[in-house]
N, C-alpha and C positions, 0 to 999 in steps of 0.2 A: 120492572126488570132490575135484578141485582147488579152489583158492581162488575162482576165477572161477565155477565151477559152484556152489559153496556159496553165494556171494553172490547169484548169480542166483536160486537156489532161495529164499533168504530174502526177497529183494525181490519175486519173483513171488508168493510165498505171501501176503505182505502186500497186494500190489496186487490179488490175487484177492479177498481180504477186502473191499477197498475197492470192488470191483465188485459183490460179492454184497450187501453191506450196503445200498447205495442202492436196490437192487431192492425192499427192504422199507420203508426209511425215507422215500424220496422220495414214494411214494404217500401215506403217512401224513401227511407234512408238507404236501404239495400239497393234499390233501383237507381237512386241518384248517385251514391258514392261508389257503388260496386264493391266487390270483395276486397279489392286493394285498399280503397278508402276506409272501409270499415276496419280492415286489418291495421292500417296506420294508427287509427284512433285507439284500438284495443291494445296494440303493442305499447304505445306510450302510456296508456292507462295502467297496464300491467306493472310498469316500472314505478309509476306514481303511487300505486297501492302499497308498495313496500314502505314508503315514507308516511303514508296515511296510517298504516298499521303501527309504526313506531310512535306517531303522535297520539293515537288513541290509547296505547299502552295498556290494553285490557280494561280500560275504564268503563266501556258500555256494560260489560258483565259485572265487574267489581262494583261500579257505582250503583247499579240497579239493586244489587244485593245489599249494599251498605245502607242506602236510603230506605229500603224496605224494612230494615232492622230498627230504624230510628222512630218508627211509629208516627204519631201526630204532634210530637213536641216540636214547636217552631224553632226554639233555640237550638236543639240538637240537629234538626234538619239544616238550619242555616250554617251552623259550625261545620257540619260534615260536607255540605255543598262547597263552601269556599275553600276548605282544605283540599278537596279533590280537584276542583276547577282551578285552584291556584297553581298546583304543580302542572296541570294540563296546559295552561297558558304559557308558563315558562318553558316547558318542553317544546311547545309549538314554535317558538322563536328559534330555538337551537336547530330543530329539524328543518325549518325553512332555509336556514343558511346552508346546511348540508345539501338540501335539494337543489339549490341553484349552483352550488359548486360541482355537483355530479353532472348536471345538465351542461355546464360550460366545458368541463373536462372531456366529456364523451360526445359533445356536439349533438344533443338529442333533439333539437329543433323546437319550433314555436308551439307545436301541439303539446309537447311535454311541459314547456314553461307555463302555458295557459293553465294547465292542470295543477299548478301550485296552489290554486284556490281550494283544491280538495283538501290540502293539508291545513289551511286556515279553517275550513269548515269543520274538519275533524277536531281541531283544538277548541273550537267554540261550541261543539255539539253538547247540549245538555239534555238530550232526550232521555238519558239514563235517569235523571232526576224525576221526570214525570212518570216513567215506567215504574220507578221505585215506590212512588206514592199512588200507583195504580190510577193515574189520570191520563187516559189515552185520547181524550177529546181534543185537547189543544194540539197534540202531535198530529192527529188525523186532519184537523182543519187546516193547519199550515201546509202539510204535505199535499193535501187534496188541492188546495188553491195553486200551489207552485207547480204541481204536475199538469194542471189545466193550462197554465201559462206556457210551460215547456212544450206541451202538445201543440198549442196554437202557433208557437214560434217555429217548431220543426215543420209543421204542415205548410206554413206560408213562406218560409225562408230557405229550406233545403231542397234545391231543385237540380243540382248538377254536381259533377266531380269536383268543381272548384269551391264547393261550399264546406269543405272539411274543416277549415278554421272556424267558420261560423257555427258549425255543428258542435265543435269542441267548446266554444264559448258558451253556447246555450246550455249544454248539459252540465258543464263545470260550475257555471254561475248559479244555476238552479239548485244544484247539490249543496253549494256553500250556503245559500240563503235558507235552505231547508233546515240546516243545523243552527245557524246563527239567529234566525228570527224567533226561535223559541224563548229567547231571553226576555222578550216582551211579556210573556205570560208568567214570569217568575214573581212579578209584583204581587205583594200580599201573601205570598207563600213562604218567603224567606226574607231576611234582612242581612245587611252586610256585617260580617264579623271578620276582622283582619286575621287571616290564617297565620299560624306560626310555622316557621320554616321546618322545625323538627317534626311537626305533625304532618306537614306536606311530604317530607322525606320518608316518614314511616308509611304514609298512604301510598307513595310511589312504589316503595318496595313491596307492599302487599298487593298492589295492582299488577306489578311486574310478574307475580306468580302466575296470574292469568294471561299475561302478555307473552310469556315464553311459549306456551302451547299455541298462541295465535301466530307466532312465527312459523311453527310447524304447519299450521292450517293453511297459511298463505303459500307455503312451499308446495303443498299438494293441490291447491285450488287455483293458484295464480301463476306458478312457475312454468306450467305447460305453455301458457301464451307467450311468455318471455322466451322460452326455449324454441318454440315454433318460429318466432320472429328471427332468432339468431341462427338456429340450425337449419331452418327451412326458409320460408319467406313470408311476407306480410299477407299474401293471399291465403296461405294456410291459416294464419291467425284470424282472418276475417271469416272464413268458413267455420272454423272451430268455435269462434266467439258467438256467431249467430245461432249455431246449433245449440250451444250452451245457454244462450238467452231464452230459447224456447222452453227448456226445462226449468231454468231459473224462475221464469214467470210463475209457474205452478208451484215450485218449491216455496217461493215467497208467500203465496197465498196460504199454503199449509202451515208455514212457519208462524203465521199470525196467532195460531193457537198457542204455540210455545211462548211467544212474546207476552201474551196476556196471562198465561198460567204460571210463569216463572215466579213472580212476586207472591202469588197465592201459595205455590208449593213451598216457598221459603218460609212463609208464616206457619203453614201446617207443620213442617218439620221442626221449626223453632219452638212450637207449642207441644212437641212430642206426640203429634197426631200422625204417627208414621203409617199405620195401616190405612188410614183414610187417604193419605198421600199416595201410597203404593197403588191402591185400587183406582184412584183418579188417573195415574199414569197408564195403567193397563187399559183403561177405557179409551184414553186418548190414542194409544198405539193402534188399537183395533179400528177406531173411528178413522184415523188417518190412512191406515192401510187400505181400507175399503175404497177410498177415493184415489190414492196414489197408484194402486195397481191398475185401476181403470184408466187413469190418465196416461200412464206409461204404455199400456196396450194400445190406447187410442193414438198416441203419437206414432208408434210403430206402424199402425194400420193406415194412417192417412199421409205419411211423410212423402211417398212417391208422387202423389197428386198435389200435395200442398206446396212443396218447395219451388217448382217452376213458376207458378203464378205469384206466390207470396214474396219470394226473395229475388227472383230474376235469374237469367241464364248464367250469370257469373258464379252462382252458388250451386250449380248442378252437383258438384262433388259432395254436397251435404247429405245426399241420399245414403251414403255409406256411413256417415258420422252420426246423424240425428237418431236413428234407431238404437244405436249403442248408448248414447248419452241419455236416452229416455229412461233408462233404468235408474238414473240418479234421482228421479222423482220419487222412487220408492225408498231407496236406502238413506238419502240425506235427511229427510224429515224424521225417519225412524231413529237414526243416531242422534239427531238434534234434540228430539223429545226427551230421550233418556238423559242426555247431558244437562239440559237446561232445567228439567223438572226433578231429576233424581240426583245426579252427581254434584252439580254446583250448589243447589240449595242445602245439601248436607255437608258441604265443605270437603267433598271427596275429590280434591283437586289432583291428587296423585294419580288416581285411576283415570281421570279425565285427560291428564297430560300424557300418560303412557300410550293411550290409543292414538293420539295425534302425532306423537314422536315417531311411533312405528310407521304410521301412515306417511309421514314426511320422508323418512329414510327410503321406504319402498318406492315412493313416487319419484324421487330423484334418480334412483337406480334405473327404474323402468322407463322413465322419460328419455334418458340417455341411450337406452337400448332400442326403444321402439319408435321414437320420433324420426331419426334419420332415415330408416327404410320405409316407414308407413305414414309419416307426416301427421295430418289431422286425425286420421283413423287411429294411429298409435297413441296420440294424446287422449283420445276418447276412451280407448281400452284401459289406459293407465288410470284415468279419473274414476271410471266405474269400479275397477278392481280395488283401488285404495279406499274409496268411500264405502264399498261393501265390507271390506275388512274391518274398518272402524265401527260400522254399524253392528257387525256380529260380535265384536269384542265387548261393546257396551251392552248389547242385549244379553250376552252370557253373564256379565257382571250383575245385571239387574235380576236375571232369573236365579242366579246362584244365591243371592242374598234375600230374595223375596218369594221365590218359587212362583212368580207371576210372569206373564209374557203375552205373546199373541195367542189368539184363539186358533188352534190348528185347523179346525174345521172351516172357520171363516176364511183363513188365508188360502187353504187348498181350493175352496170353491171360488174365491175371488180370482185366483190364478187360472183356474179352469175356464171361468167365464171370460176372462181376458183373452185367453188363447182362442176360444170360439169366436169372440168378437173380431179378432184379427183376421182369422180365416174367412169368416163370412163377408167382412168388409172388402178384403182384397179380391175375393172371388166374384162378388156381385158388382163391383165397380171397376173391374179390370179394363173394360172396354170404354170407360168414360174418359172424357178429356180432362186435362189438368186445369180446371177453372174453379172459381169460388163456389159455384153451385154444387159441384162434385164434393168438395170438402164439407159443405153444409149437410149434404145427404149422408156422407160417411159418418159425421159426428152424431147426427140424429139416430141413424141406424145402430151405431155402437152403443149409445145410451140406452136404447130400448132393449137390446140384447142383454147388456150387462145387468140392468135393473131387474128385468124379468127373471133371468137365470138365478141371480143371487137371492131374490125374494122367494122363488119356488124352492130353493135348496136351503132356506133358512140361514142365510149368511149375509144378511143386510142389517148392520147395527143401528140403522136409522129407524127401522120399523118399531123396535121396542120403545124408542123414545116417543114416537107418535102414540103408541098404546098408552104410555104413562100419562101423556098430556090429555088424551081422551078420557082416561079414567078419572083424572083430577077434575076435569070439566063436568063429567057426569056426577061425581060425588058432591060437587058444589051445588048442582041443580037438584 
């Protein structure tokens, strides 16, 4: 198995765990804490994320790209690492002071102060180094182990509404450890080189170029929770956050492809292998779309029967929110793939920035208009509208410069199969009770319908891969 294959295996394995775990922990947390408890955590977290963003300062993307450019030279890797991490540690101290000042001035409570550990974790996060050298094994092993610990703690410790502080401590501590524990694996890969202040300052300015659009990104991905908590109430935040969590689980799995391929795309473009890079991006887009359209359609189809038993009675209003947010599973991975494999590796930061700036402006305006009258439904409409716009802008840029994009036939057939899947599932299971077995039946039925229809209409991108593998095996024999 080559390096890309191994990295994709590591990332996918970890992301599968991140999908399986919430299937158990989310019902426990939702039933124990209720929509208000979940909303209290999510509201405080939405504020903490602004400080986490400033602490990271674009380093995850910038650091990955810069380390990938250093090659295998240990001196260059060490020098670049300490230059980047040096300014990150200094910045973390400044941000922490501001974090506590804001908490005291606005009396944001213990849940907020506990989450200051997220800022520390962001400052010590060196996962960008391992991504840059295309070593995903250590990242996966650390995260895998900590997620298991988090899972066990939630299952055994979160039992009632009074456990909100305990829940916050578990999630925040695990997140901070996930970032800081990777330092152990730096041994042998780099050595200490005292960074020069002028070089740290130059790196900070270069990283800030990617930080500016990150501000815009958090405005259209995180501001809705903050505004729901201030313009509405924390129950709205809980409903919206849990609905968003369902879609985020699947988006995270799909995003593992981009995480693995970004350093590879950077190397292809730095070696002037542009056509090879463009074709790779096109294949990834079609491959992702096949799964994301199916997942989005599946969420729409099963939401009515899933929500009552999975989340509990206090989340009944999610039935109007989750189907809308399911569309994010399609548009976010599409826009993310183009930005991480096409725009950023080619230093087309201006184009990347323009899309998120526009998204942020529209998001702020629409949130003020739609959240007061529609609550969580309004926030969901805004999220989908903004992410769709960003995806289309990036897709147009990619097509304009490469004349490549999605396979029209595959997309049309995938959408058709998704619609048929929704209709058949809802019609055939309408009289069934909202219990786990009904959801299992719906998922299996949907998979069968989608796979058969797309295979018969020649719109399944996986089948050609199987044929290639079969031909290689036959040629060897």
